[in-house]
C-alpha positions, -999 to 999 in steps of 0.1 A, spaced: 0 0 0 28 24 9 46 16 -23 15 22 -43 9 55 -25 45 67 -32 42 56 -68 10 75 -72 25 107 -58 56 103 -79 35 98 -111 15 129 -102 46 150 -99 60 136 -131 28 144 -149 31 180 -138 67 183 -149 63 168 -184 54 202 -200 86 217 -187 110 192 -202 121 184 -238 121 147 -231 94 126 -248 104 92 -235 77 68 -222 73 32 -212 64 25 -248 100 33 -258 114 6 -235 89 -19 -249 95 -10 -285 131 -20 -285 127 -49 -261 101 -71 -279 117 -92 -306 100 -110 -334 132 -122 -353 120 -115 -389 150 -131 -406 152 -162 -428 123 -183 -441 135 -216 -426 137 -199 -392 102 -184 -397 87 -216 -409 93 -233 -375 83 -201 -356 119 -195 -345 123 -228 -326 158 -232 -338 182 -226 -309 192 -263 -304 197 -269 -341 218 -243 -360 231 -242 -396 209 -212 -404 223 -177 -403 193 -164 -384 206 -182 -354 234 -157 -350 209 -134 -334 195 -161 -311 220 -189 -303 254 -183 -320 265 -218 -313 244 -228 -343 270 -211 -366 293 -240 -357 269 -265 -373 277 -252 -409 297 -277 -429 301 -254 -460 303 -217 -466 271 -200 -475 256 -167 -486 219 -159 -481 194 -131 -486 158 -128 -475 128 -106 -485 98 -101 -462 63 -89 -470 43 -75 -440 6 -69 -438 -9 -56 -406 -46 -53 -399 -58 -33 -369 -94 -33 -356 -102 -5 -332 -132 -3 -309 -142 30 -293 -175 26 -274 -188 1 -299 -177 20 -330 -154 -4 -350 -129 7 -377 -104 -14 -396 -72 -1 -411 -44 -21 -428 -8 -14 -438 18 -33 -458 55 -32 -466 82 -51 -484 116 -51 -467 149 -68 -464 148 -95 -437 183 -109 -439 216 -108 -458 246 -127 -446 275 -149 -453 290 -178 -433 327 -188 -439 334 -224 -430 369 -232 -418 385 -266 -423 393 -285 -391 424 -275 -371 426 -309 -355 406 -341 -351 389 -327 -321 379 -293 -336 356 -301 -365 347 -265 -375 356 -229 -367 332 -208 -386 327 -170 -390 295 -153 -399 288 -117 -408 255 -102 -418 222 -84 -411 191 -98 -395 158 -79 -390 146 -82 -355 112 -63 -355 92 -44 -380 70 -15 -367 49 -9 -398 12 -4 -388 -17 21 -389 -49 23 -370 -79 47 -369 -107 50 -345 -138 72 -344 -167 77 -321 -187 100 -299 -183 102 -261 -177 125 -231 -145 142 -223 -119 163 -242 -82 166 -246 -86 202 -235 -87 188 -200 -51 176 -204 -40 210 -216 -57 226 -185 -42 201 -161 -7 209 -175 -13 247 -175 -30 253 -141 -7 269 -115 18 281 -141 26 314 -156 25 319 -194 63 315 -196 60 281 -179 34 265 -202 59 245 -223 64 243 -260 45 212 -270 11 209 -254 -2 236 -231 18 263 -248 5 258 -283 -30 252 -268 -29 286 -252 -15 303 -284 -44 287 -304 -69 299 -277 -80 264 -268 -73 275 -233 -72 310 -219 -64 329 -187 -49 326 -162 -70 341 -133 -57 355 -101 -52 319 -87 -32 308 -118 -60 287 -132 -69 286 -169 -103 282 -186 -117 269 -218 -149 268 -239 -158 236 -221 -178 241 -189 -176 207 -172 -149 190 -194 -173 161 -197 -193 174 -227 -199 150 -255 -176 154 -286 -170 135 -318 -134 123 -318 -112 107 -345 -75 98 -346 -53 82 -372 -20 67 -360 7 57 -384 40 40 -375 69 29 -396 105 17 -390 123 -14 -378 148 -28 -354 177 -45 -372 210 -60 -362 244 -62 -380 264 -90 -365 297 -107 -364 295 -143 -350 320 -172 -345 312 -208 -337 332 -240 -332 322 -276 -331 342 -299 -308 342 -336 -314 307 -333 -329 296 -333 -293 297 -297 -281 293 -265 -302 298 -230 -288 295 -196 -303 295 -159 -296 279 -130 -315 288 -93 -312 256 -75 -324 251 -39 -334 214 -32 -334 201 -1 -351 167 14 -349 145 37 -369 110 46 -358 85 72 -369 51 79 -355 25 104 -366 -7 109 -346 -36 130 -360 -62 136 -334 -93 158 -338 -125 167 -319 -156 184 -331 -190 195 -319 -210 178 -346 -243 183 -328 -236 220 -319 -242 214 -282 -211 232 -268 -213 270 -269 -184 286 -288 -165 253 -296 -163 241 -332 -133 218 -336 -98 210 -324 -70 193 -342 -38 181 -324 -10 165 -343 21 149 -329 52 137 -348 80 115 -334 112 104 -352 136 81 -333 169 67 -346 199 52 -329 225 24 -327 237 1 -300 256 -31 -292 251 -64 -274 268 -97 -268 253 -132 -271 269 -165 -261 255 -200 -264 262 -237 -267 246 -268 -283 253 -302 -267 246 -336 -283 242 -363 -256 234 -387 -284 238 -380 -322 200 -374 -327 193 -353 -296 204 -317 -293 202 -294 -263 209 -257 -267 210 -226 -245 221 -190 -249 222 -158 -229 219 -122 -244 234 -92 -227 215 -60 -225 214 -40 -257 230 -6 -250 214 20 -273 222 56 -280 190 71 -293 179 105 -306 143 117 -306 130 145 -328 95 157 -317 71 184 -327 34 192 -323 8 215 -338 -27 225 -329 -56 241 -347 -86 254 -328 -119 268 -342 -145 286 -321 -172 313 -324 -171 340 -298 -204 353 -283 -222 376 -306 -197 370 -335 -210 363 -370 -180 343 -382 -157 316 -367 -122 323 -354 -96 298 -366 -62 298 -348 -32 275 -351 1 271 -333 32 251 -340 58 239 -316 95 241 -323 112 209 -335 129 194 -304 159 170 -305 169 150 -274 197 124 -271 195 97 -245 207 61 -237 185 31 -232 195 -3 -219 173 -31 -232 165 -62 -211 187 -92 -208 173 -125 -220 181 -162 -219 168 -192 -238 170 -230 -238 158 -255 -262 158 -292 -271 156 -308 -306 154 -343 -319 164 -355 -354 143 -383 -368 142 -404 -400 121 -432 -414 128 -444 -449 134 -415 -473 118 -391 -448 140 -371 -424 134 -342 -402 134 -327 -367 112 -315 -340 123 -287 -316 110 -265 -288 125 -238 -267 117 -214 -239 129 -178 -238 131 -158 -206 130 -120 -209 135 -97 -179 116 -67 -193 119 -47 -160 157 -47 -163 154 -21 -191 168 13 -180 169 49 -193 197 74 -190 183 108 -199 212 128 -183 241 117 -206 242 151 -222 221 171 -197 226 186 -163 190 198 -160 177 185 -126 142 180 -142 158 155 -167 172 136 -137 139 136 -120 122 125 -151 148 97 -156 143 84 -121 106 84 -123 106 68 -157 128 40 -145 105 35 -115 77 31 -140 96 4 -159 102 -16 -127 67 -9 -114 47 -19 -145 69 -43 -164 79 -78 -153 95 -110 -166 81 -132 -193 85 -167 -206 80 -171 -243 75 -205 -259 83 -217 -295 80 -250 -312 84 -263 -347 91 -292 -370 106 -298 -404 100 -328 -426 124 -335 -455 118 -358 -485 147 -358 -509 152 -321 -518 117 -309 -506 110 -295 -472 78 -287 -453 77 -269 -420 52 -260 -392 56 -239 -361 38 -221 -333 47 -197 -306 33 -179 -275 47 -145 -265 38 -134 -230 27 -99 -221 56 -79 -207 34 -63 -180 32 -75 -145 -6 -75 -146 -18 -85 -181 -54 -73 -185 -59 -80 -222 -44 -113 -234 -16 -128 -213 -2 -145 -244 -1 -135 -281 0 -165 -303 15 -170 -338 15 -199 -363 37 -206 -392 40 -228 -422 69 -231 -446 82 -249 -477 117 -253 -490 139 -267 -518 174 -278 -510 197 -286 -539 234 -295 -538 244 -259 -542 213 -236 -542 183 -235 -520 151 -215 -516 127 -213 -487 93 -197 -481 72 -192 -450 40 -176 -439 36 -164 -403 3 -153 -388 4 -133 -355 -24 -118 -334 -24 -95 -304 -48 -73 -283 -41 -42 -264 -57 -9 -252 -48 26 -264 -56 61 -250 -50 92 -271 -40 113 -240 -33 109 -203 -52 125 -174 -46 126 -137 -79 107 -134 -73 77 -157 -110 68 -155 -118 99 -176 -94 89 -205 -110 76 -237 -101 39 -240 -97 23 -274 -96 -15 -278 -71 -27 -305 -70 -61 -321 -41 -67 -344 -35 -95 -369 -3 -96 -389 7 -118 -418 44 -121 -428 55 -138 -460 92 -146 -460 113 -157 -490 150 -167 -487 175 -175 -514 208 -191 -506 239 -206 -521 265 -230 -507 300 -221 -517 
């Protein structure tokens, strides 16, 4: 109870300080670079990523680098991905669907197989390349009529402050556009809304693009065909853009003076980082494989560029025409550090054969400690407000996020040169208290052709998830509009490779 009380007070103070800072970081930023999908090769995708105990696929460099030791020839490979995301929004029973699609590079890499140094060391391989970790492409829109207004947020941020203290991104532009006005002798501001619970028509379109990718250098060695080990030095790099176009209107003309409000927000984030992964594969018997790996935190240096603009339309008492005002914030740039969570995984695989049919089944568990993520907002800042914001944001990470166990399983059946693959996975919510779906499922199917020198693989992955979204935050969260979001995503993966 005491912890909850202190956290509530801390969050209240943080809410009040947000307009005074140039920082735009939120809990979403920690999650964005912590949840991994591993959109790399088609063989890996066809078995839903359940590949850590097996190896001999370059995607494994980003998961369990010991798999690099399992190559018996040098290879080059390249992968193209096609993403299609469908989002269904639900605001007070009003349902809208929006879709987005994109073609991108999933993987390009080379593995250099080294001849044995001795009878005991069977391979010592080097791999370099690029793997896509996560794609952020999506769009959603919601529309509906309900009580409450974003003007309440502007007022909460403005009350008690002088005009010079309103900030450049929300309350300040809202004042310049005359969405709020004042202050009175007590430092409080007012608006055209009397109760702030009036019914308005609201609509928002959110568009996101970008991806998290990794350039890697990996080594792996096979000892006596019994134990393989490997290590990867990864250099993740991120690019993320988000535009939010929010508007309110008085379609029934019930609010005196107010006509409409448009509030737009733009965010561009880019950055690079590094991490280290180590792993092993052990074969107690020739057909049985046991693998495990641990990933260090990813250390990112990120830069946010952020701006907002607002347009407000009203008709003053006794006026014959509308007044239309607009205000634009400056473009703000802020550099900060983010440590992603550390993770560990373990898996088991079995190779089988009967007649001309061969294949494998595998499964693995991944542990992710999401609440080990950490922000550093004071790398290039001595502003005490940035230090306060950093502390409170990190408290939010540890207070809301937890640890998760993700499950993946898959199988491959080979007949001569043909391959067929199936897979499934369950990804647990990163939150300590999951209120929507505790697990997000995905299913995959794949086909492949393996010749003596060339190969081609294809896979289809279907994923689904559910979450809630609110366009703005208030001190009383029960007064925030709540949008239910259901997402389905289809990913088509096509890989071409050559053995050298």
